[in-house]
N, C-alpha and C positions, 0 to 999 in steps of 0.2 A: 494444455496444457494438460497437465494428469490427473488426475481424479485419485487420488493417493493423497495430495496437496492437505485435500477440505475433510478427507479422512484425521492423518495424523493433524490436521492445525485442531480440528474440534476435539481430539484428544487428550491436546497436550492443552488448548484450556478447558478442559476440565479440570486435568490435573492440579492446572494449577485456583481452580475453583475450588479444590477439595484439600487443599496440602497444608497441614499447621488448621485445618477449623474441626479437628477433633479434640474431643473432654479428651481422651484417653490418648499420649503420646507414645513412640516405639522405647523410648527407655523409660517408661514406667510396665511398660509388657512384659521387658525383659527381665525384673528383677524378682515375681513372683508369676505361680503357673498360676490361670486360672481354671475354675473348677467349671464340672460339662455347664451348672446351671448356665454360666458365664459366656462359654463355649458360643450358646442356646441364644441368650441374651445380646451379644457381638453377631450371631450369622442374622438373628432379627431385625435388629439392625441398619445391619447392610443391602440387605431383600430394599426394605424400606425406601432406604437414598435412590437407591440403587432407582424408583422407579418416581425419583421427589424430580428428575429434570425441570426445570423452569422452558417457557419458551422461545427461550436463545440457544437451547440446547448447554446449557447448564448444571454443574450438578449442585442441587440444593446445600447450605453449611450448615442445616441445622433447624434455620429456620422457617416458615412455610411458605413464605414469598421471598427468596435470595433476589440481589441485584443484580442485573445481568453487565456479564462481564465487561470490561472498554480497557484494551491497550494501557499503556503508560505514555505520558506524555514526551515528546523528543527528550531526547538528555537524561532522561530517566534509569536506574538497574530497571531490567530484564524483570517482570512480577517471578516472586519463589513463594510467594503465602497466601493469605485469603482474598477472596475475590477485591476489583475493585470497581466502586457503583457509577455508573454512566456520571459523562464532563459534567459538570451541574456549571463550569463557567465560559462555555462554547459563545461564541458573538452571538447575535444578535441575530435573527432569520436561519439559522443557522441549524437544517436538523437532526435528527439524535446519530449517534455513530452507526452503522446496521451490526448486529446481533451475528452471532454463526450463522444462524440459521436463515437469516437475509444472505449473506457471504456465501453458501455453499448452493443455493438457489441461481447466482447471477451469472451468465452468459462474462466470455473474458472475453478483453477490450482486443489492440494492435498497440505493444510496445514494441520496439525491433530490439531486437538481440534476447529477450526474454524467454525466448523454447528453448535457447543454444545453454542458458544460465540456469535452466530450471526454474523458470521464474510463474509463476500464474500472477495477471492483473484481470481487476476487475474494477467497474464502478457502482455503486447505485446512491443515485440521489445524483447530488456533488461530492460523495467521499469515493476516494481513486486508495484502491487497494494492490500492492505489488508485497508479494509473498511468497519469498525463492525455498525452495524446498530440495532434501537430498544432494543427490553427483550433479555438477555441472557439468557441461561436455572436454571439460580437461580434469573432471574428476574428484575436482571440490565440494568441501562442502561448506553452507555459509557457517560460517561466523558473528558480524557483524555489521550494523548498520548507522550510518552519521550524515547525520542533513545539513548540507556547507553553504547552503544558499536559501532566501525566503522560509515558507514556512514557522507558521504562528505556531510558537510553542501551548497555547491554549488548545489546538484545535492541528493537532500534528502527532502524531504519537506512533512508538515501533514495538516490538514485539521482538524480544531473540532468548532461544531455549532449544536445545541440542541439533537439529539442525535444519533450525528453522531462523526463515530473518524475514521480518514483514515490516509492510510500513504505511501508516494509513493518513492520509491528508483531503482538506480538500481540491477537487480542479473543480476551477471556476474563472471568467473572464478575467487576463490578466493574472491567471497564473504563470510563475517559473520557480520552479524548485529544482532544486540539485541537490541530492542523497549519494555520498560515497556506499554501496557496498560490497562486504567484503568475504570471500573465498578462506579458506587454510590454502589454495594458491594464487591467487590474484584478486587483484579486485577489479570495481567497473564504476564510472558515476554512471548514477541514473539522472536522464534531463528529461523534468515534464514542462512541458510550456504552452498554454495559448493565450499569445499576442493580443495585449488590449485592443476590442473592439472587435476584431477581426472572429470568422466564423469560426463555430468550434469544429479545432484537426480532429482527420479521422485516423490517425494514428497521434497517439496522447502520448507516448516522449520513446526515449529512447535511451541504452546500454549504450553507452560509448566505449566505441571498440571488443564491443561481443560479437558474433560472425549474424549475420540475419539473411534473408532470403530476397527481402526487403533492400538492399547492396544495390547501387548506379555506379557504375563507370563513365557517364557523359553528361554533360551537359541537358539540364532540362529549361525551357520554356521560364522563365521568373524564377532564377537559382540567382538573377538582380538583385530580389525585391531580398531575397535570404541576407547576400554580400548587404543590400546598407541594412538590415536586420543585424549585423553581427555589427559595425563601426554604431549605427548610432544606438539601437540599448542593452551594448552588452553580450547578445543572445549569445550562446556557444551550440545550439544544434535547433537547425532551419530545415524545409524545406518546402517547398511551392506551394505545394496546397496546404500547408497551414493559415493560407494567407487568404483562401479563397480560390475560386476559380479563375479572379479576373488576371492573378499574378501576371502572365506573362503577359497578355498585353496590356498590363499601366510597368510591367518591365520597359516592354518597346516606346509606349506614346511618353512615359518619362524619365528616360536613360539620360544620367546625369543632374539627376536632382533627386537624392535619395529620400526628402521633406515630402516630396510630390509625391517618390515615387510609392512609399507606404503610406499615404493618404488615400493615394487611390487605393490601393488594395483592402483599404477597411474599411472603402466604401463609402468615404466623401463622395458627397455628392458638388462639391468644390472642385473635384478636379475624377471626372468621369474616367473608365477607361476605354 
């Protein structure tokens, strides 16, 4: 993915942190011309603020220790003014939402279709971030993100501003989340799934309908497990590898019984491959 996403994201989050936080607004500055001394004072203040970045890559808002920036809860309007504090109502056992600095140093993970759409995909601890920036493969730029399935409002966050659209949510055993990402010229549904009880998938999700080098035309061993997953669980995206290395063997041994096939695939010892 492109490094520019990180730089732009950090810059925009910084803008969010400082917008509306100063004691002097643009309207007051336009009504009276400051003196030379005022100019010097303002320049000094700006220099101090420039060097008061906290550990999260956010600029201080006038206090000695500014709270880290956190994304807004799903369904909220994009941030436009002062920074919000780290969420305090996260479920018990959930780690803190990663900072901008943490995201910047994390490696990308695999989500089908993300490259074509100009999206960066990363996981830190249990937190999964999809951040789309700039033009996609057909020239459109991001405009919106809407969670349509799953995603607890207390721990699912969206950030949309300029040409950046990001989604942050926990990715754990049992996750089944769907969200529609929109661009100026099209939309694609993101499906992030980790079937309960199965090994953590290598490919964490897919942008349905987006071009991907991972696409295949032929049937693979274990496709029957996915077909059962569609029927039994209402899943909209599945690949055999998501059910572990025994998906093909379980399909063969328990053909005709989706219940047994899925039990086998998740490693139930009562139904060995």
